[in-house]
N, C-alpha and C positions, 0 to 999 in steps of 0.2 A: 706694267701700265706707266706710262710716262704721265709725269705729274706737271711738266712745265705750262700746259694749259691754264693751271690753276692759279699760277702766280704771273701769268700773261698781262691781267691786269692792272700789273703796276705801271702798264703804259698809259693808267688812268691818273699817273701822277701829274699835277698841274704843268703846264708846258712852261710857267714861268719859273718853275723850279729846275728844269733843263736848260733855261736859257744859257748861252755861254759854252755849253759843253763842248769840251774838245779832247781829241786823242792826242796825247804826249807822247807815251811809251807804253811799252808792253808792262815794264815794271814801275809803278808809279811810285813818286816822291809824295806821301802825303804830308799835308800842313802840319801846323803847329797845334793839333787838336783845339781849334776854338770854340768847338761845341762839346768835346769829351767830357759828358755828364756820367754822374755816377750813374752805375748800370742800376740799381736798386729803385732810385728816384724816377728814371724812365720806366722801369718795370710798373710802379705803381701808377704813373701816367698813361701808360700803354691800359693798364687794369679799368683805369677812370674811363678814357675816350671809348674802350670795347664797349664797357657798361651802357655807356650813352647810346652806342648803336644797337643794345638788347642783348649783346653775348658776355655769356660767364666764360672766363678762360680758363683753363686749368694749367698748369705750370709746363706742359709740353708746348703747349699753345703759346702759350706767354712768351716763352724762350725762342720760338720760331718766328713771332711777329717781331720781336725785339731784332732778330737775326736778319729777318726782311728789311726792317728799317736801317739797320746797320749797314748793310748792303747798300741800300738805293743811297742814303747819305753819302757813302763811299763815291758814288758816280756822281751825283749832283753837286757835291762840293769838295770833293777829295779829301775829306775830315770823316774821322771817328764818331760816331754819335755817343759812345761810351769811354771812359776810360779803361773799364776791362775788356779785353778781347775774348770773342766767344772761343769755348775750347770745344773739343771731338768727346763726347760722351757716347755711350751706347745708343741712345734714342736721338742722335744727331746733334747739331751745335746748341751747347748750352752756354750761359752765362752763368759759371759758377757762383760767385756771390751773390747776385741776383737770385740764382735760384734757391740758395741758404736763408736768404733774408727777406725775401717778398711773403708775407703771409695772406694767403689767399683768402683766408675767412676774416681778416680786417676789413673795418668799415671802408668803402670807398669813397674817396674825396678828390676835388679837384686841386688840391694844394700843389703838387707835384707838377701836374700839368699847367697850371696858371703860371709856374715859376719859368718856364720853358719860353725861347722865342717864337714867334710866330711860324717861322720856317719849319720848325722842329714840331709843333703842333699841328701844322698843316699836313706834315709828313705821317704823323703818329695817326691820325685821321684818317687819311686815305689807306695806310695799312690797315687797320684795324676794320674801315669800312669794307675793305676786299677780302681780307682773309681771316677775319673774327670768327666765321662761321664754320671753317675749314676744320673738320675732325683732326683731333691730334695725331691718330693713326696716318692720315692722307698727308700732314705735314711732315710727320717723320720721314715717311717713305719718299716723298719729294728729296727732302734734306739727303739722303742716302744714295741718291741716283749716281750711277757711275758719272764720273767727272765734277762732281760737284765738290766744293771747298772741303766738307767733311771727309768724303772718299779719298781725296788727295791725302788729305791728313794722316787718315789712320793707314794707310798704304804706304805711307814712308816709313811707319814705325811699328811694323806688324806685331812687334813682341812689347812694345811699351806703347798703344795706341791711345790709349784712354787717357784723358786732360790733356792732352796736347795743344798749345795754341793754334788757331786756325789764322794761318797767313792771309793779312790784309791784302796783299797783291792775288792771292789766290781768289778771294772774294771779290776782290773789284773785277777781275776777269769775267768770273762767272757772272756775276749781276750786269756787267756791260752786255754780256752776249745774251744774258736773261733777259733783260730789258729790249732788246733788239737795236743796241747801240753801238754793234762792233760795226766800224768802218772800213774792215778790211774786204769786206764782200764787194 
């Protein structure tokens, strides 16, 4: 089954976020990481906004929503959302530090969300609203599709595939196509 349809709703990203988007090359030179936040703080912010939408996320869902937000920000700003790169784990892209530090049983607070700039708050809100209800197994299956950044990463090192950093270039190219922004057609 192809899960592209479930993330197709990323086209609901407000057009203002995509204003000025231009294609410069296949291998992007990303900026100075002006956004690169702590993945743990962004994980807690995502928990907060998903809760506001009525979704209680498990760790797999939290990782995949963070990964979607990370990929979309690479497209709209050519900037990384977190200092931590996603890594290839058996269940798909994972932010290891966030996975080990976020306590899903802790009280949900707006503190981390409130500290983020409006662009990032809006991005997390759109991602949570569109994907917070998707079951973890569907998100994992989507992230494992052939040609995904995860599958590219694990195929490069079949003997030592787990915990390999997933390339921002691969994520950028994937999400560019995923969002229908491939200008080469």
